[in-house]
N, C-alpha and C positions, 0 to 999 in steps of 0.2 A: 769425796770418795778417792782413794789411793789409785795411781795409774798402775798399769800392768807390771812395771818394773818395781815398784814399791812393794806390790804384792808378791812378786817372786823373791824379793829380798827377805820379806817376812817368812815366807814359805821355806826359803833355803835355811834360815835360822831355826825354824820349827823342825824341819825334817833332819837338819844336823843334831839337833838336841836328841831327838829319839834315837837316831842312829848311834850317838855316843853313849847313850845310856846303856843300850844292849852291849856296846863293845867294852864299856867299864866292867860289866858284869861277868866277862869271860875271864877264864884262867889265864895267866899270863902266856903260857906256852901254845894255847890256841889262838891267842890274840896275834902272835908273832908268827904262826905257822905258815910257810910258804905253801900255798894252795894253787899255785900257776895263773893267778890273775896278772894283768899287766904290771902291776907294782908290787908283785909277789904275794904280800900278806895284806890282812886289814890294817895293820900298822902302817905299812907302806902306802897303802891307798889314802888312808885318813891324812897322812903326811903330804902327799901330792896334791890333795884338795885344799888344804891350807896354803900349801905354796903357791898354787896357782891363783887363789884369790889374792893373796898379797901381791903377786906378780902383776895382776890386772888393775889392783887398787893402786898400785905405784904408777903404773902408766896412766891411770886416770887422775891421780891427784899429785903426782911429781914427789910423794911422800912414801918413803920406804926403800927397802933394798931389793935389787933384782937377784934372783937365785942363779947360780952357776949352772946347775943341773937340774932337770923337772924329777928326778927320782931322788933328789935330796931329802935326807931326814932331818927335818928341823927339830924335832923333839923326840928324844928316846922315851922320856916318862910319859904315859899315858895321861897323867893328872895334868902336867905342864901343857901337853898337846891339846887337851880339852878345854883349859883355860885361855889358851891361844885362840882355839876356835871360837869360843864364846866372844872373846874381844874381836876378832876379825869379822864375825857376823854382825856385831853391833857396829863396826865401822862401815861394813857394806850398807847395812840399813841408813845410817845417817848420809852417807855419800849419795846414794841413790835418792833420797828424800830431797836432796837439793837441786835436782834436774827437773826442769818444766818441758813441756813438748818442744819449744825453740831448742833448747838445749840437746835434747834427745836427737833432734833432726840434723844438728851440725856435725861437720867432719871433725874427727879427733885424730890428731897425729901422735905416733908412738914409735917405738923400735922393737923388733922383734927380740927374742934371746940372741940372736947371731948378730944383732945390730942393725938388721935392714930396717929402713924406714918404711912405715906403713900409715894410711890415712884411710878411715872409713867412719861412716855415721856412728855416733855414740851409741844410738839403739841397737845397731848391729853388733858392737862390741859387747853391750850388756845381754843381747840375746845369746851371744856365744858363751859368755861367762856362766849364765844360768844354765844352759843346755850341757856344758861341761861338767858342771856340778851335778846335774841330774845324772848323767852318764856314769861317773865315777861313783856316785853314791849308790847306783843301782849295782854296780860291781861290788862295793862293800856290803850292800845288802846281801847279795848272793853268797858273799864270804860267810856272813852269819848263818845263813841258811846251812851251808856246807859244814861250818865248824860245829854247830849246835844240832843239826839234824831236826830243827824245829822251824816254825814259821817266824821269821822276824818280825818286829813291831811294823805296823803299816806306815808307809810314808807317802800315801796318797794326798795330793793336795786338797781333795773333797774333804778329808778329816780335818785338816786346819781349818777350812772354809766353815766347816760345821761346829767349830769351836773347840775341838779336842785341845787342851792345853799341853804345852810342851813341859817335859820334866824339868825340874828346877836343879840343874847341874851345878850351879855356882853353889846354891845352897848344900848340895850334897857333897860338894868339896870343900865346904867351908870357906868359901870365897866370896868376895862381894860381886854382884852383878856388875858386868862392865858397863861403862857409860856410852 
């Protein structure tokens, strides 16, 4: 049976796929409309989520680049952003699957974006990472409600646990599924 963090990594991927499927269906002008959320638009919010996952995975693995700003737009093109999201979700699943209970309990040292050294248990870092994803994914979900004036797709964990499959975004975009 997978541990809690493996389940959260799988859920993260599943929920992101459902969210991105809805985002890809929007007209470009709606997708980029500033509706007053913290990162302005659905596009800004989705970029922030990818950026922070990359930031934390770099801190955890030592592989990757640290962003200069948390509101940086990594990808202007939605298709490229979606493919990068799929790859990062696969990377997150792979990294988390390598942690056992002993590793989760150990302190992990890293530096904040301002360069300040920090250290805390790996499990606390992962709790923050997944909580942060849920927080901003909720904002993105609200963006969809506001922009479409319709109920967006459910992102409830129970739906994934009950077997609702994620959309095949890689297939839709004509790309291979990330490893």
